[in-house]
ZAMARLO-36976 format. One line per field, with one value per atom (N, C-alpha, C): residue number from 1; residue in one letter; atom name; y, z, x. Coordinates in steps of 0.2 Angstrom, whole numbers, always signed. Example, Ala and Ser with C-alpha at 12.3 -4.5 7.8 and 13.67 -1.06 7.14 Angstrom:
<guvos>
n = c(1,1,1,2,2,2) $
res = c(a,a,a,s,s,s) $
atom = c(N,CA,C,N,CA,C) $
v = c(-28,-22,-16,-11,-5,+0) $
w = c(+39,+39,+39,+35,+36,+39) $
u = c(+66,+62,+66,+64,+68,+64) $
</guvos>
This chain:
<guvos>
n = c(1,1,1,2,2,2,3,3,3,4,4,4,5,5,5,6,6,6,7,7,7,8,8,8,9,9,9,10,10,10,11,11,11,12,12,12,13,13,13,14,14,14,15,15,15,16,16,16,17,17,17,18,18,18,19,19,19,20,20,20,21,21,21,22,22,22,23,23,23,24,24,24,25,25,25,26,26,26,27,27,27,28,28,28,29,29,29,30,30,30,31,31,31,32,32,32,33,33,33,34,34,34,35,35,35,36,36,36,37,37,37,38,38,38,39,39,39,40,40,40,41,41,41,42,42,42,43,43,43,44,44,44,45,45,45,46,46,46,47,47,47,48,48,48,49,49,49,50,50,50,51,51,51,52,52,52,53,53,53,54,54,54,55,55,55,56,56,56,57,57,57,58,58,58,59,59,59,60,60,60,61,61,61,62,62,62,63,63,63,64,64,64,65,65,65,66,66,66,67,67,67,68,68,68,69,69,69,70,70,70,71,71,71,72,72,72,73,73,73,74,74,74,75,75,75,76,76,76,77,77,77,78,78,78,79,79,79,80,80,80,81,81,81,82,82,82,83,83,83,84,84,84,85,85,85,86,86,86,87,87,87,88,88,88,89,89,89,90,90,90,91,91,91,92,92,92,93,93,93,94,94,94,95,95,95,96,96,96,97,97,97,98,98,98,99,99,99,100,100,100,101,101,101,102,102,102,103,103,103,104,104,104,105,105,105,106,106,106,107,107,107,108,108,108,109,109,109,110,110,110,111,111,111,112,112,112,113,113,113,114,114,114,115,115,115,116,116,116,117,117,117,118,118,118,119,119,119,120,120,120) $
res = c(m,m,m,s,s,s,k,k,k,p,p,p,y,y,y,d,d,d,d,d,d,f,f,f,l,l,l,h,h,h,v,v,v,y,y,y,g,g,g,q,q,q,y,y,y,m,m,m,w,w,w,h,h,h,d,d,d,d,d,d,a,a,a,v,v,v,i,i,i,r,r,r,g,g,g,t,t,t,k,k,k,t,t,t,a,a,a,l,l,l,l,l,l,a,a,a,l,l,l,r,r,r,e,e,e,a,a,a,i,i,i,d,d,d,s,s,s,a,a,a,i,i,i,a,a,a,t,t,t,g,g,g,t,t,t,g,g,g,e,e,e,t,t,t,e,e,e,v,v,v,f,f,f,a,a,a,t,t,t,d,d,d,g,g,g,e,e,e,g,g,g,y,y,y,l,l,l,v,v,v,v,v,v,i,i,i,q,q,q,c,c,c,v,v,v,n,n,n,t,t,t,v,v,v,a,a,a,a,a,a,i,i,i,g,g,g,q,q,q,p,p,p,e,e,e,y,y,y,r,r,r,i,i,i,h,h,h,d,d,d,e,e,e,y,y,y,v,v,v,a,a,a,a,a,a,q,q,q,r,r,r,a,a,a,a,a,a,e,e,e,r,r,r,w,w,w,n,n,n,q,q,q,l,l,l,s,s,s,r,r,r,p,p,p,a,a,a,a,a,a,g,g,g,w,w,w,d,d,d,q,q,q,d,d,d,s,s,s,p,p,p,s,s,s,a,a,a,p,p,p,a,a,a,e,e,e,k,k,k,d,d,d,k,k,k,e,e,e,g,g,g,r,r,r,r,r,r,e,e,e) $
atom = c(N,CA,C,N,CA,C,N,CA,C,N,CA,C,N,CA,C,N,CA,C,N,CA,C,N,CA,C,N,CA,C,N,CA,C,N,CA,C,N,CA,C,N,CA,C,N,CA,C,N,CA,C,N,CA,C,N,CA,C,N,CA,C,N,CA,C,N,CA,C,N,CA,C,N,CA,C,N,CA,C,N,CA,C,N,CA,C,N,CA,C,N,CA,C,N,CA,C,N,CA,C,N,CA,C,N,CA,C,N,CA,C,N,CA,C,N,CA,C,N,CA,C,N,CA,C,N,CA,C,N,CA,C,N,CA,C,N,CA,C,N,CA,C,N,CA,C,N,CA,C,N,CA,C,N,CA,C,N,CA,C,N,CA,C,N,CA,C,N,CA,C,N,CA,C,N,CA,C,N,CA,C,N,CA,C,N,CA,C,N,CA,C,N,CA,C,N,CA,C,N,CA,C,N,CA,C,N,CA,C,N,CA,C,N,CA,C,N,CA,C,N,CA,C,N,CA,C,N,CA,C,N,CA,C,N,CA,C,N,CA,C,N,CA,C,N,CA,C,N,CA,C,N,CA,C,N,CA,C,N,CA,C,N,CA,C,N,CA,C,N,CA,C,N,CA,C,N,CA,C,N,CA,C,N,CA,C,N,CA,C,N,CA,C,N,CA,C,N,CA,C,N,CA,C,N,CA,C,N,CA,C,N,CA,C,N,CA,C,N,CA,C,N,CA,C,N,CA,C,N,CA,C,N,CA,C,N,CA,C,N,CA,C,N,CA,C,N,CA,C,N,CA,C,N,CA,C,N,CA,C,N,CA,C,N,CA,C,N,CA,C,N,CA,C,N,CA,C,N,CA,C,N,CA,C,N,CA,C,N,CA,C,N,CA,C,N,CA,C,N,CA,C,N,CA,C,N,CA,C,N,CA,C,N,CA,C,N,CA,C) $
v = c(-6,+0,+6,+12,+18,+21,+27,+31,+33,+34,+35,+41,+41,+47,+49,+44,+45,+41,+37,+32,+35,+41,+44,+41,+38,+36,+37,+39,+40,+36,+32,+28,+31,+34,+37,+32,+28,+24,+28,+24,+28,+30,+36,+39,+36,+36,+33,+29,+25,+22,+26,+24,+27,+33,+34,+39,+36,+40,+38,+36,+31,+29,+32,+35,+38,+35,+34,+32,+38,+41,+47,+45,+46,+45,+47,+47,+49,+43,+44,+39,+33,+34,+29,+24,+27,+24,+20,+23,+20,+14,+15,+9,+3,+5,+0,-4,+0,-2,-7,-5,-9,-16,-16,-22,-26,-23,-27,-30,-26,-29,-35,-34,-39,-45,-45,-50,-54,-50,-53,-56,-54,-57,-64,-64,-70,-75,-73,-77,-77,-72,-72,-66,-64,-58,-55,-48,-44,-38,-35,-30,-25,-19,-14,-9,-7,-2,+5,+9,+16,+21,+27,+32,+37,+39,+45,+51,+57,+63,+65,+62,+64,+60,+56,+52,+45,+44,+37,+32,+27,+21,+16,+13,+8,+3,-3,-8,-8,-9,-10,-17,-20,-27,-28,-32,-33,-40,-42,-49,-50,-55,-57,-63,-63,-68,-70,-76,-79,-78,-76,-76,-70,-67,-62,-63,-69,-70,-69,-71,-70,-63,-58,-51,-49,-51,-49,-42,-40,-34,-28,-22,-16,-13,-10,-7,+1,+4,+11,+14,+14,+16,+23,+27,+34,+35,+32,+32,+29,+24,+21,+25,+28,+33,+39,+41,+47,+45,+39,+37,+36,+33,+32,+39,+44,+50,+54,+53,+55,+52,+46,+42,+44,+45,+47,+54,+59,+66,+65,+61,+60,+58,+53,+50,+56,+60,+65,+70,+72,+77,+74,+68,+65,+65,+63,+63,+71,+75,+82,+86,+83,+87,+86,+91,+91,+86,+82,+78,+82,+79,+83,+86,+92,+95,+97,+96,+98,+105,+110,+117,+120,+122,+124,+131,+135,+142,+141,+136,+135,+135,+139,+139,+132,+127,+120,+116,+119,+115,+113,+107,+105,+110,+111,+115,+112,+116,+113,+111,+106,+104,+107,+108,+111,+105,+106,+101,+95,+97,+92,+88,+90,+86,+90,+96,+99,+103,+104,+108,+116,+120,+127,+130) $
w = c(+0,+0,+0,-3,-3,+4,+4,+10,+12,+19,+22,+19,+18,+15,+8,+4,-3,-7,-3,-6,-5,-7,-6,-11,-9,-13,-10,-14,-12,-18,-15,-19,-18,-23,-22,-26,-22,-25,-27,-31,-33,-28,-29,-24,-25,-31,-33,-39,-42,-48,-54,-58,-64,-63,-56,-55,-57,-58,-59,-52,-53,-48,-49,-45,-46,-41,-44,-40,-42,-37,-37,-33,-35,-31,-34,-30,-32,-37,-41,-45,-41,-36,-32,-29,-27,-25,-31,-36,-42,-45,-44,-46,-41,-35,-30,-31,-33,-35,-41,-46,-52,-50,-46,-43,-40,-36,-32,-37,-42,-47,-51,-53,-57,-52,-46,-41,-41,-41,-41,-47,-53,-59,-59,-56,-56,-51,-45,-40,-37,-39,-36,-31,-28,-23,-23,-22,-21,-16,-13,-8,-8,-6,-5,+1,+4,+9,+7,+7,+5,+11,+9,+14,+11,+16,+14,+15,+13,+14,+21,+25,+32,+36,+32,+35,+38,+38,+40,+34,+36,+32,+31,+26,+25,+20,+20,+15,+10,+4,-2,-4,-4,-6,-13,-17,-24,-25,-27,-28,-35,-38,-45,-44,-47,-46,-53,-54,-61,-63,-58,-60,-57,-60,-58,-51,-50,-43,-38,-39,-34,-33,-37,-36,-31,-32,-27,-30,-26,-27,-25,-29,-27,-21,-17,-11,-12,-11,-11,-4,+0,+7,+8,+4,+5,+2,-4,-7,-2,+1,+5,+11,+14,+19,+17,+11,+8,+7,+4,+3,+10,+15,+21,+24,+23,+26,+22,+16,+12,+13,+14,+16,+23,+28,+34,+34,+30,+29,+26,+21,+18,+23,+27,+32,+37,+39,+44,+41,+34,+31,+31,+29,+29,+36,+41,+48,+50,+48,+51,+47,+41,+37,+41,+41,+44,+40,+44,+40,+36,+31,+26,+31,+30,+33,+40,+42,+49,+51,+47,+49,+42,+42,+35,+34,+39,+38,+37,+37,+36,+29,+27,+20,+17,+21,+19,+19,+20,+20,+13,+12,+5,+2,-5,-8,-9,-9,-10,-17,-18,-25,-27,-33,-36,-38,-41,-42,-47,-51,-56,-53,-46,-43,-44,-47,-49,-43,-41,-36,-38,-33,-34,-34) $
u = c(+4,+0,+4,+2,+6,+6,+9,+10,+3,+2,-5,-8,-14,-18,-16,-14,-13,-18,-22,-27,-34,-36,-42,-47,-53,-58,-65,-69,-76,-81,-85,-90,-97,-100,-107,-112,-116,-121,-126,-131,-137,-141,-144,-148,-155,-157,-164,-163,-168,-167,-165,-161,-159,-154,-152,-147,-140,-135,-128,-125,-120,-116,-109,-106,-99,-94,-88,-82,-77,-75,-70,-64,-58,-52,-46,-41,-34,-32,-27,-24,-22,-18,-16,-22,-27,-33,-37,-37,-40,-36,-30,-25,-26,-27,-28,-35,-40,-46,-46,-42,-41,-38,-33,-30,-35,-39,-44,-49,-51,-56,-52,-46,-42,-42,-41,-41,-48,-53,-60,-61,-59,-61,-57,-51,-47,-49,-51,-51,-59,-63,-69,-70,-65,-65,-58,-59,-53,-55,-50,-51,-45,-46,-41,-43,-39,-40,-39,-44,-43,-45,-45,-47,-52,-57,-61,-57,-60,-56,-56,-60,-60,-54,-50,-45,-47,-53,-55,-54,-51,-49,-55,-56,-61,-59,-62,-61,-66,-63,-68,-67,-73,-73,-76,-73,-76,-77,-83,-85,-87,-85,-86,-91,-97,-102,-104,-107,-109,-116,-120,-127,-130,-136,-139,-142,-144,-147,-142,-136,-131,-129,-131,-130,-135,-141,-146,-150,-154,-158,-154,-155,-151,-154,-150,-152,-151,-157,-157,-159,-154,-155,-157,-154,-156,-163,-165,-171,-176,-175,-180,-182,-177,-178,-182,-180,-184,-191,-193,-199,-203,-200,-203,-205,-201,-202,-208,-208,-214,-220,-220,-226,-229,-224,-226,-229,-226,-229,-236,-237,-243,-249,-247,-251,-253,-248,-249,-254,-253,-257,-264,-265,-272,-275,-271,-274,-276,-272,-273,-278,-281,-286,-293,-297,-303,-308,-312,-317,-322,-324,-329,-335,-336,-342,-340,-334,-332,-334,-332,-333,-335,-341,-344,-341,-339,-336,-329,-326,-319,-317,-311,-310,-308,-306,-305,-311,-317,-323,-324,-327,-329,-334,-333,-338,-345,-350,-357,-358,-362,-363,-370,-370,-377,-381,-387,-392,-389,-384,-382,-376,-374,-368,-362,-362,-355,-354,-347,-345,-346,-348,-349,-342) $
</guvos>
């Protein structure tokens, strides 16, 4: 491995479906990643230790598999948290709306229908 803090690598996964994934790093880190990929192609697995720009080291593990089933389903952790928050907000909005006819003087009260069933 090269001198400390020369192997900077960030891996940005997809935020949501169809988003780009980005790998950004120093030449040293990208070369180490290439070696790990070559090892995975040859033996089934490869790894390299790199650093985030905050100085924390982490291990990048590369796995070579033969079937789509072995890859598994994609994980969109941030997307899933976003969707959960959106659904919670929608549920809150539904619960906090007044029931139909709750307060006829309220601006949020449902509009009256005319004889043909159209809203006024």
